[in-house]
C-alpha positions in Angstrom: 131.1 -55.3 93.6 133.5 -52.2 92.6 136.2 -51.5 95.1 137.9 -48.0 95.6 140.8 -47.8 97.9 141.0 -45.0 100.6 144.3 -44.0 102.5 143.9 -41.8 105.5 145.9 -40.6 108.0 144.7 -41.9 111.1 141.5 -44.1 111.9 140.1 -41.4 114.3 141.5 -38.3 112.4 138.4 -35.9 111.8 138.8 -35.7 108.0 139.5 -39.2 107.0 137.2 -40.5 109.6 134.0 -38.2 108.8 134.7 -37.4 105.1 135.6 -40.8 103.9 135.7 -43.5 106.3 132.1 -42.9 107.2 130.7 -43.7 103.8 131.9 -47.4 103.8 128.3 -48.6 104.9 126.5 -46.4 102.4 128.6 -47.4 99.6 127.8 -51.0 99.5 123.9 -50.9 98.6 125.4 -48.4 95.7 127.7 -50.9 94.4 131.0 -50.1 95.7 133.1 -51.5 98.5 135.5 -48.9 100.4 138.7 -50.5 101.4 140.4 -48.5 104.3 143.9 -48.1 105.1 145.1 -45.6 107.8 148.8 -44.5 108.4 148.6 -43.8 112.3 146.3 -44.4 114.9 144.9 -41.9 117.0 144.0 -38.4 115.9 146.6 -38.5 113.4 149.1 -35.8 113.8 151.6 -35.2 110.8 155.1 -36.1 111.7 157.7 -33.5 112.1 161.4 -33.2 111.3 163.4 -35.1 113.8 165.4 -38.1 112.6 162.4 -40.4 114.0 159.9 -38.1 112.2 161.4 -38.5 108.9 162.2 -42.4 109.6 158.1 -42.6 109.9 157.5 -40.4 107.2 159.4 -43.0 105.0 158.0 -46.0 106.3 154.6 -44.5 105.7 155.6 -44.0 102.0 156.7 -47.7 101.7 153.4 -49.0 102.9 151.4 -46.9 100.5 153.7 -47.9 97.8 153.1 -51.5 99.0 149.3 -51.5 99.0 149.2 -49.6 95.5 151.2 -52.2 93.7 148.5 -54.9 95.1 145.8 -52.9 93.5 144.8 -53.2 90.1 145.7 -50.6 87.6 142.0 -49.7 87.1 140.9 -49.4 90.6 140.4 -45.9 91.8 142.1 -44.3 95.0 141.2 -41.9 97.2 143.8 -39.8 99.5 142.7 -37.7 102.2 144.0 -34.3 102.2 146.5 -35.1 105.4 148.7 -37.4 103.2 150.1 -34.5 101.2 153.5 -35.1 103.0 153.4 -38.4 101.8 152.5 -37.9 98.4 155.5 -39.7 96.2 153.5 -42.8 95.9 150.5 -41.6 94.6 152.3 -39.5 92.1 153.8 -42.5 90.4 150.6 -45.0 90.8 148.7 -45.8 87.3 145.3 -45.7 89.5 142.4 -43.2 88.8 142.9 -40.7 91.9 140.8 -38.3 94.0 142.0 -36.4 96.3 139.8 -35.0 99.2 140.3 -31.9 100.5 138.8 -29.9 103.4 141.3 -27.2 104.7 143.0 -24.6 102.9 146.5 -26.2 103.4 147.5 -24.6 99.8 148.0 -21.6 101.7 150.5 -22.9 103.9 153.7 -24.6 103.6 152.5 -27.5 101.9 151.3 -25.5 98.7 153.4 -27.1 96.2 152.7 -30.6 97.2 148.8 -29.9 97.2 149.2 -28.4 93.8 151.3 -31.4 92.4 148.5 -33.5 93.8 145.7 -31.7 92.3 147.3 -31.6 89.0 147.9 -35.4 88.9 144.3 -36.3 90.4 141.4 -37.2 88.1 138.9 -35.3 90.6 139.7 -33.0 93.5 136.7 -32.9 96.2 136.5 -30.0 98.2 134.7 -29.4 101.1 133.0 -26.1 100.2 132.9 -23.7 97.4 135.7 -22.0 98.5 138.3 -24.6 98.5 137.0 -25.4 95.1 137.5 -21.8 93.7 141.2 -21.5 94.8 142.1 -25.1 93.7 140.3 -25.1 90.3 143.6 -22.8 89.1 145.4 -26.0 89.1 143.3 -29.0 89.2 140.8 -29.9 86.1 137.9 -31.5 87.9 136.6 -29.8 91.4 133.9 -31.4 92.8 132.3 -29.8 96.2 130.8 -32.2 98.7 130.3 -30.8 101.8 131.5 -32.6 105.3 128.5 -34.5 106.6 127.8 -36.6 109.3 125.8 -40.0 109.9 122.9 -38.0 111.7 121.2 -41.3 112.9 123.7 -42.2 115.3 123.9 -39.0 117.0 121.8 -38.9 120.4 119.3 -36.0 120.0 118.5 -33.4 122.6 114.9 -33.6 123.5 115.1 -31.8 127.3 116.3 -28.4 127.0 115.7 -27.6 130.5 118.8 -26.1 132.6 119.7 -28.0 135.5 122.8 -25.2 136.2 124.6 -22.9 134.5 124.3 -22.9 130.5 126.7 -25.4 129.4 128.7 -23.7 126.3 130.7 -27.0 124.3 133.1 -27.0 121.6 134.6 -30.4 120.0 137.6 -30.9 117.9 141.2 -31.8 117.9 143.8 -30.5 119.8 145.4 -29.4 116.7 142.8 -26.6 116.3 142.1 -26.1 119.8 144.5 -23.4 120.3 144.0 -21.8 117.0 140.4 -21.2 117.1 138.8 -21.7 120.6 142.0 -20.4 122.6 141.5 -16.9 122.0 137.9 -17.1 123.1 138.4 -18.8 126.3 138.7 -16.3 128.5 136.1 -13.7 126.8 134.0 -16.8 127.7 135.0 -17.1 131.2 132.5 -14.1 132.3 129.7 -14.9 130.4 128.2 -16.8 133.5 128.1 -20.3 131.6 129.9 -23.6 132.1 132.6 -24.3 129.1 133.1 -28.0 128.0 135.7 -28.7 125.5 135.9 -32.2 124.0 139.0 -33.0 122.5 142.1 -35.6 122.5 143.9 -33.2 124.6 142.8 -30.7 127.5 142.9 -26.9 126.6 145.0 -25.8 129.6 142.5 -23.9 131.4 141.7 -25.0 135.1 138.1 -23.3 134.8 137.0 -25.4 131.6 135.6 -29.0 132.1 137.7 -31.2 129.9 136.0 -34.3 128.5 138.1 -36.9 126.3 136.9 -37.4 122.9 135.8 -40.9 121.9 133.3 -41.8 119.0 130.8 -42.6 121.7 131.3 -39.0 123.2 131.3 -37.5 119.9 127.6 -39.0 119.0 126.5 -38.1 122.6 127.5 -34.4 122.7 124.0 -33.6 123.8 124.6 -35.0 127.0 127.5 -32.6 127.3 126.4 -29.2 126.2 123.2 -27.1 125.6 124.6 -25.1 123.2 127.7 -25.5 120.5 129.9 -23.1 119.6 132.4 -22.6 116.4 134.6 -19.2 116.9 136.9 -18.6 113.7 139.2 -15.6 113.0 138.3 -13.6 109.4 141.4 -14.8 107.6 141.6 -16.6 104.3 142.6 -20.0 105.8 139.8 -20.1 108.7 137.3 -18.9 106.1 138.0 -22.2 104.2 136.8 -24.0 106.9 133.8 -26.6 106.3 131.6 -26.0 109.2 132.1 -29.7 110.6 131.5 -28.7 114.3 128.1 -27.0 113.6 127.0 -30.0 111.5 128.1 -32.1 114.5 125.8 -29.6 117.1 123.0 -29.6 114.8 122.9 -33.3 114.2 122.4 -33.6 118.0 120.0 -31.1 118.0 122.0 -27.8 119.7 121.4 -24.7 118.8 124.4 -22.8 118.1 126.8 -19.7 118.0 129.4 -19.2 115.6 131.7 -16.6 113.7 130.1 -15.6 110.4 133.1 -16.8 108.5 133.0 -19.0 105.6 130.2 -21.8 105.4 129.3 -20.9 108.7 127.1 -18.1 107.2 125.1 -20.8 105.4 124.8 -23.2 108.6 123.9 -20.5 110.7 120.5 -19.3 109.8 120.4 -16.3 112.1 117.3 -16.7 114.5 116.5 -20.0 113.2 119.5 -22.3 113.8 121.5 -20.0 116.0 123.3 -16.8 116.3 126.2 -15.3 114.6 128.8 -13.5 116.9 131.9 -11.7 115.9 133.0 -9.4 118.8 133.4 -10.4 122.5 130.1 -8.2 123.2 128.2 -10.2 120.4 129.2 -13.3 121.9 128.3 -12.5 125.3 124.7 -11.5 124.5 124.1 -14.3 122.2 124.9 -16.6 124.9 123.3 -14.5 127.2 120.0 -14.9 125.2 120.0 -18.6 124.8 121.0 -19.3 128.2 117.5 -17.3 129.5 115.0 -18.8 127.0 114.2 -22.4 127.0 111.8 -22.5 124.2 114.2 -20.7 121.7 117.0 -23.2 122.3 114.5 -26.0 121.6 113.7 -24.3 118.5 116.8 -23.8 117.3 117.9 -27.4 118.4 115.4 -29.0 116.3 115.7 -26.5 113.2 119.2 -27.3 113.1 118.6 -31.1 113.2 116.2 -30.9 110.3 118.8 -29.0 108.7 121.6 -31.3 109.5 119.4 -34.4 108.2 118.2 -32.7 104.9 121.2 -30.9 103.5 124.4 -32.5 105.6 123.8 -36.4 105.8 125.9 -39.1 104.6 122.7 -40.8 102.9 122.3 -37.7 100.5 125.9 -37.3 99.3 126.7 -40.7 99.1 125.5 -41.1 95.7 127.6 -38.1 94.9 130.8 -39.8 95.5 130.1 -43.2 93.7 129.0 -41.3 90.7 132.5 -39.4 90.8 133.8 -42.8 91.3 131.9 -44.2 88.1 133.3 -40.9 86.0 137.1 -41.2 86.8 136.9 -44.9 86.6 135.2 -45.1 83.0 137.8 -42.1 82.2 140.5 -43.9 83.0 140.0 -46.9 80.9 139.3 -45.0 77.9 142.5 -43.7 77.9 
């Protein structure tokens, strides 16, 4: 059994959990053992710049260096994109390095660090083609592997009958709640629906139903909402999002409404899996149409479930990951 060691920021942090840790069971039949090292518990927020937070960062780098020293020099290492603030041990390690990126961090203050890791890595796994195009200027080997879900673990909605107002749901971390959902809340307040937010922290709107996130709640989102939404702003940063929320909704058999930005255009098949909406009026109209048509909600939900199973399942993409690991390991040995 070959071994790959992966470093993520937190055991429940969305990026590392969904894009890396979820593959553990699927790597084994393909001959790979995935060993996980999490830097933090909880949702894994990046430390700031207080003396205590700087000390935390140094301690993380020390721990990473200690783990790397115990590995054989030929063993590949995966690092999740959040660890660009703790990059020094990875730059100096002799191991084949694979960097996983699912957000446009190269457009923010971490640009230089992300580029340094891209140049160092034998492969950069990007969550979508937009990221791959941007990072290919500095990385020699960009590979697109979308964010996927273990669809078999999701409870699938089978009863689309409404027993009250339409429950419009959003799932995500508090780090993205204010940036993406916040501007939409007041608009949705007048849409004659119940707004449900599943997150690690409440949204700060007393009329919104808050559900505390947990792994069990995440795979049972069909119990908490009737449709799933993913509003975005039409900016370069938002356009590089990987559509994780939409894939989760679809895995649960939920119809969706989303801003047609980035990969959302591919995931939302208009009139098949859901509706696209840009303006407040378009959002209200889409929600109104879904609220009044049970057959439509059921048809969209079933189509979305099929799309998630066929195109965005862990089982489909696990072989792509292990092929990549084989290649970077072989290339490292030949050097």
